[in-house]
C-alpha positions in Angstrom: 0.0 0.0 0.0 1.4 3.4 -1.0 2.0 6.2 1.5 -0.3 8.9 0.4 1.1 11.3 3.0 4.5 11.6 1.4 5.6 15.0 0.1 5.4 16.0 -3.5 6.7 18.6 -5.8 4.4 21.5 -6.4 4.8 21.9 -10.2 6.7 20.9 -13.3 9.2 23.8 -13.1 10.2 22.7 -9.6 10.6 19.1 -10.8 12.8 20.0 -13.7 15.0 22.4 -11.7 15.4 20.0 -8.8 16.1 17.1 -11.0 18.5 19.1 -13.1 20.1 20.3 -9.9 20.7 16.7 -9.0 22.4 16.1 -12.3 24.3 19.4 -12.4 27.3 19.2 -10.1 31.0 19.4 -9.9 31.1 16.7 -12.7 29.8 19.3 -15.2 32.0 22.2 -14.2 35.2 20.4 -13.0 35.3 16.9 -14.6 33.7 17.7 -17.9 36.2 20.3 -19.1 39.0 18.1 -17.8 37.7 15.2 -20.0 37.2 17.5 -23.0 40.8 18.8 -22.6 42.2 15.3 -22.3 40.3 13.8 -25.2 40.5 16.3 -28.1 37.8 18.9 -27.6 34.9 19.1 -29.9 35.0 15.5 -31.1 34.7 14.3 -27.5 31.7 16.6 -27.0 29.8 15.1 -30.0 30.4 11.6 -28.8 29.4 12.6 -25.3 26.1 14.0 -26.6 25.2 10.8 -28.3 25.7 8.8 -25.1 23.8 11.3 -23.0 20.6 11.1 -25.1 20.8 7.5 -26.3 22.3 5.7 -23.3 22.1 7.8 -20.1 18.7 9.3 -20.7 17.0 5.8 -21.0 18.4 4.9 -17.6 17.1 8.2 -16.2 13.7 7.5 -17.6 13.9 4.0 -16.0 14.6 5.7 -12.6 11.7 8.0 -13.1 9.4 5.0 -13.9 10.5 3.1 -10.8 10.2 6.2 -8.5 6.7 7.4 -9.6 5.2 3.9 -10.0 6.2 2.9 -6.5 5.8 6.3 -4.7 8.5 5.0 -2.2 12.1 5.4 -1.3 14.7 3.6 -3.4 14.5 0.4 -1.2 10.7 0.1 -0.8 10.2 0.9 -4.5 11.6 -2.6 -5.5 9.6 -4.3 -2.7 6.4 -2.8 -4.0 7.1 -3.3 -7.7 8.6 -6.8 -7.4 7.5 -8.2 -4.0 9.3 -11.3 -2.8 12.2 -11.0 -5.3 15.8 -10.0 -4.7 15.7 -6.8 -6.6 15.5 -4.9 -3.3 19.3 -5.4 -3.2 19.5 -2.7 -5.9 17.7 -0.3 -3.6 20.1 -1.0 -0.7 23.1 -0.5 -3.1 21.6 2.9 -3.9 21.3 3.8 -0.2 24.9 2.7 0.4 26.1 4.6 -2.7 24.3 7.8 -1.6 26.1 7.7 1.8 29.5 7.0 0.3 29.2 9.5 -2.5 28.0 12.3 -0.2 30.8 11.6 2.2 33.7 12.1 -0.2 31.8 14.6 -2.4 31.4 16.8 0.7 35.2 16.9 1.0 35.6 18.3 -2.6 32.6 20.6 -2.0 34.3 21.8 1.2 37.4 22.7 -0.9 35.1 24.6 -3.2 33.6 26.5 -0.3 37.1 27.3 1.0 38.1 28.7 -2.4 34.9 30.7 -2.6 35.6 32.4 0.7 39.3 32.8 -0.1 38.5 34.4 -3.4 36.0 36.8 -1.9 38.6 37.7 0.8 41.3 38.5 -1.9 43.4 35.5 -1.0 43.5 34.2 -4.6 45.2 37.3 -6.0 48.8 38.2 -6.8 51.7 36.0 -7.8 51.8 33.0 -5.5 52.3 29.2 -5.7 48.7 27.9 -6.0 49.9 24.3 -5.9 51.3 24.9 -2.5 48.2 26.9 -1.5 46.0 23.9 -2.3 48.3 21.2 -0.9 48.7 23.1 2.4 45.0 23.4 2.8 44.0 19.8 2.0 46.7 18.3 4.2 45.8 20.5 7.2 44.4 18.2 9.9 41.4 20.4 10.9 40.7 23.3 8.5 39.1 21.1 5.8 37.0 19.4 8.4 35.3 22.7 9.2 34.3 23.2 5.6 33.0 19.7 5.3 30.8 20.2 8.3 29.5 23.6 7.1 28.7 22.2 3.7 26.9 19.2 5.1 24.9 21.4 7.5 23.8 23.6 4.7 22.7 20.5 2.8 21.0 19.2 5.9 19.1 22.5 6.4 17.5 22.3 3.0 16.7 18.6 3.0 15.2 18.7 6.5 12.7 21.3 5.4 11.0 18.8 3.1 10.3 18.4 -0.6 8.4 21.6 -1.4 9.6 23.9 1.4 13.2 22.7 1.1 14.3 20.9 -2.1 11.9 22.6 -4.5 12.1 26.1 -3.1 15.9 26.3 -3.0 16.3 24.6 -6.4 14.1 27.4 -7.8 16.6 29.9 -6.4 19.9 28.1 -6.9 19.5 26.8 -10.4 18.5 30.2 -12.1 21.4 31.8 -10.1 23.7 29.2 -11.4 22.7 29.7 -15.0 22.9 33.5 -14.7 26.5 33.2 -13.3 27.4 30.9 -16.1 26.2 33.4 -18.7 28.1 36.3 -17.0 31.3 34.3 -16.8 31.0 33.1 -20.3 30.6 36.7 -21.6 33.7 37.7 -19.7 35.7 34.7 -20.9 34.7 35.2 -24.6 36.1 38.8 -24.4 39.6 37.5 -23.5 42.4 37.6 -26.1 42.6 33.8 -26.4 38.9 33.2 -26.8 39.1 32.5 -30.5 41.5 29.6 -30.0 39.4 28.3 -27.1 36.3 28.4 -29.3 38.0 26.6 -32.1 39.1 23.8 -29.7 35.4 23.5 -28.6 33.6 23.9 -31.9 35.9 22.3 -34.6 36.0 18.5 -34.1 39.0 16.5 -35.1 37.7 13.0 -35.5 41.2 11.6 -35.9 41.4 12.0 -32.1 38.4 9.7 -31.5 39.8 6.5 -30.2 38.3 3.6 -28.3 39.6 5.2 -25.1 37.9 8.6 -26.0 34.6 6.8 -26.7 34.7 5.0 -23.4 35.6 8.2 -21.5 32.7 10.0 -23.1 30.3 7.2 -22.2 31.5 7.2 -18.6 31.3 11.0 -18.3 27.7 10.9 -19.6 26.6 8.6 -16.7 28.8 10.4 -14.1 27.5 13.8 -15.1 23.8 12.9 -15.0 24.0 11.2 -11.6 22.1 8.1 -12.7 22.5 4.8 -11.0 22.3 5.4 -7.3 18.6 6.3 -6.9 18.7 10.2 -6.7 16.3 10.5 -9.6 14.1 7.6 -8.6 13.7 9.2 -5.2 12.8 12.5 -6.7 10.4 10.8 -9.1 8.6 9.3 -6.2 7.4 12.9 -5.4 6.2 13.5 -9.0 2.5 14.1 -9.7 0.7 11.8 -12.2 0.4 14.5 -14.8 4.2 15.0 -15.1 5.4 13.7 -18.5 8.4 11.5 -17.7 10.2 11.4 -21.0 10.0 15.1 -21.8 11.1 15.9 -18.2 14.1 13.6 -18.6 14.9 15.3 -21.9 14.7 18.7 -20.2 17.1 17.5 -17.4 19.5 16.1 -19.9 19.4 19.3 -21.9 20.0 21.6 -18.9 22.8 19.3 -17.6 24.5 19.2 -21.0 24.1 22.9 -21.5 25.8 23.6 -18.2 28.7 21.3 -19.0 29.3 22.8 -22.5 28.9 26.4 -21.3 31.4 25.6 -18.6 33.8 24.7 -21.4 33.1 28.2 -22.9 34.1 29.7 -19.6 37.3 27.7 -19.0 38.9 27.1 -22.4 38.9 30.7 -23.7 40.5 31.7 -20.3 43.1 28.9 -20.5 44.0 29.7 -24.1 44.5 33.3 -23.1 47.4 32.5 -20.9 50.6 31.2 -22.5 52.0 27.9 -21.2 48.8 26.5 -19.6 47.8 23.1 -20.9 44.2 22.4 -21.7 44.5 18.9 -20.2 45.7 20.1 -16.8 43.7 17.4 -15.1 42.0 17.4 -11.7 44.2 20.3 -10.6 42.6 22.5 -13.3 40.1 24.1 -10.9 42.1 24.5 -7.7 45.6 25.0 -9.0 45.6 26.1 -12.7 42.6 28.4 -12.9 43.4 30.7 -10.0 46.7 31.5 -11.8 44.9 31.8 -15.1 42.4 34.3 -13.7 45.2 36.5 -12.3 47.3 36.4 -15.4 44.5 36.9 -17.8 43.2 40.0 -16.0 46.6 41.3 -14.7 45.9 44.8 -16.2 42.5 45.1 -14.4 42.9 43.1 -11.2 39.3 43.9 -10.0 37.9 42.0 -13.0 40.1 39.0 -12.2 38.8 39.2 -8.6 35.1 39.3 -9.7 35.7 36.5 -12.3 37.4 34.2 -9.8 34.8 34.9 -7.1 31.8 34.2 -9.4 33.5 31.1 -10.7 33.9 29.5 -7.3 30.4 30.6 -6.2 29.2 28.8 -9.3 31.1 25.7 -8.3 29.7 25.8 -4.8 26.1 26.1 -6.0 26.6 23.2 -8.4 28.0 21.1 -5.5 25.1 22.0 -3.2 22.3 21.1 -5.7 23.8 17.7 -6.2 24.5 17.0 -2.6 20.8 17.7 -1.7 19.7 14.8 -4.0 22.3 12.4 -2.6 21.2 13.3 1.0 17.6 12.8 0.1 18.2 9.2 -1.0 19.1 8.2 2.5 16.8 10.6 4.3 13.8 9.3 2.5 14.8 5.7 3.3 15.3 6.3 7.0 12.2 8.6 7.3 9.9 5.9 5.8 11.6 2.7 6.9 11.9 3.6 10.6 9.0 6.1 10.8 11.1 8.9 12.0 10.4 12.6 11.4 12.1 14.1 8.4 14.4 16.4 10.5 15.5 13.4 12.6 16.1 11.2 9.6 18.1 14.0 7.9 20.1 14.5 11.1 21.1 10.8 11.1 22.3 11.0 7.5 24.2 14.2 8.2 25.9 12.7 11.3 27.0 9.6 9.4 28.3 11.6 6.5 30.2 13.9 8.9 32.1 11.0 10.3 32.8 9.3 7.0 33.5 12.7 5.4 36.0 13.5 8.1 37.8 10.2 7.4 37.9 11.0 3.7 39.3 14.5 4.4 41.9 13.2 6.9 43.1 10.8 4.2 44.8 13.7 2.5 46.7 14.6 5.8 47.3 12.7 9.0 45.5 9.5 7.8 47.2 9.4 4.4 49.0 6.1 5.2 45.8 4.4 6.1 45.0 2.5 2.9 42.9 -0.4 1.6 44.3 -2.1 -1.6 46.7 0.9 -2.0 43.8 3.3 -1.9 43.4 6.0 0.8 39.9 6.3 2.3 38.8 9.1 -0.1 39.9 7.2 -3.2 38.4 4.0 -1.9 34.9 5.6 -1.6 35.3 7.1 -5.0 36.4 3.8 -6.5 33.6 1.7 -4.9 30.9 4.1 -6.1 32.2 5.1 -9.6 33.6 1.6 -10.6 31.0 -0.7 -8.9 27.9 0.7 -7.4 26.8 3.3 -10.0 27.4 1.1 -13.1 26.0 -2.0 -11.5 22.9 -0.2 -10.3 22.4 1.4 -13.8 22.6 -2.1 -15.4 20.1 -3.5 -12.9 17.7 -0.5 -13.2 17.6 -0.9 -17.0 17.1 -4.7 -16.8 14.4 -4.3 -14.1 12.3 -1.8 -16.1 13.0 -3.5 -19.4 12.4 -7.1 -18.5 11.0 -7.5 -15.0 8.5 -4.7 -14.4 5.1 -5.4 -15.9 4.8 -3.9 -19.4 1.5 -2.3 -18.5 3.1 -0.4 -15.6 5.9 0.9 -17.9 3.4 1.9 -20.6 1.2 3.7 -18.0 4.1 5.6 -16.6 5.4 6.6 -20.1 2.0 7.8 -21.3 0.6 9.0 -18.0 -2.1 6.3 -17.9 -2.8 6.7 -21.6 -3.3 10.5 -21.6 -0.1 11.1 -23.6 0.7 9.9 -27.0 4.4 8.8 -27.1 5.5 7.8 -30.6 9.0 7.0 -29.4 7.8 4.5 -26.7 8.9 1.4 -28.6 12.3 2.9 -29.5 12.8 4.0 -25.9 11.9 0.6 -24.5 14.4 -0.9 -27.0 17.1 1.4 -25.6 16.2 0.5 -22.0 16.1 -3.3 -22.6 19.2 -3.7 -24.8 21.3 -0.6 -25.5 21.6 0.9 -22.0 22.5 -2.3 -20.1 25.0 -3.4 -22.8 26.6 0.1 -22.9 26.9 0.4 -19.1 28.3 -3.2 -19.0 31.1 -2.1 -21.4 31.9 0.9 -19.1 31.9 -1.4 -16.1 34.2 -3.9 -17.6 36.5 -1.3 -19.1 36.8 0.6 -15.8 37.2 -2.6 -13.8 40.1 -4.0 -15.9 41.8 -0.7 -16.6 
């Protein structure tokens, strides 16, 4: 029996912005430009777009179907849709994945919060060693812990307020703010002297650079960027009203997520190409080591512009991190709230407390606990490895197989067509993607990542 007292989103705009906020995160603004820089620019983007809409989107639609059809948290959804069968394990994997991801994600988000405050306080200006600045911060035994705690408490505050009063309300504020900041930064970046070379890198594909490795990287980035596989979107969909069109909503989320990722490239690469000697494939250090130096050098004649550009960029990163962390927190809050019949604030407090402990361990693994390793992986890297290499791809495979082969076809059709009120001409093609293309594609990612 479904819980009719559960919260729900108030309207389609809130649904799209909250779901897009779940997808839009550090993966769009940090990891996507890094992957583009490493894999040849425009050619990688075209391959990435194909995987977003033909591989990742079907998994997203599958999560939407599971969530709305069950009107339950990610564990109980499988109990209701396939009672007495072992598919509930997929739900528990999602709960575990949500805790692990939020724990190490809050560490990186804490770095972003630190850089936001440092930039606003004029600490990221002038000629200094930004590599040492970053290294000294992350290896500090206590300073990063404060930022992890502050970030998690901000996430907790929003989730504890509920679906409409918390998640939906703040998504309606943060997502438009995020998009406005992107447009402002892009306008500034395109006015830089190296913008032409940056645009050419982004807009003129060189297909000779498309290798098997590039294709697999694009496929993996599509899934990482859209946050599919651990139940964020299934949990959000459990709050959808019956009149919400699932396929068009998924398309809107994919479009916004992809737009943010590509526009982030329009911010970063014109800036990078404007400074001599900076490599476009700077890697994970791009955001915290390379870019502060780029901002200072590119605007050396007008330091105040560099200050504003840097501050807005890190505010953008912080907002993106927060919108994603809310959805990860909600996976486990919804589960504890409904499973143990606790109030939402109390359930959210348990999730926050657990993530504070695990996040502290991840943060300390860059400093005093660096030598504590499992299979040559420090705690932070172990959490990242378990979720990115195992939990997310395995859950994505099982979600596609569940909707494509196990869930009653009538339930799938009713969800796709809103009980027959919508005419969906692409339904057969979409089901084909869910049943065959998505699980095979994700299986290829899983095996490649596992054996590489």
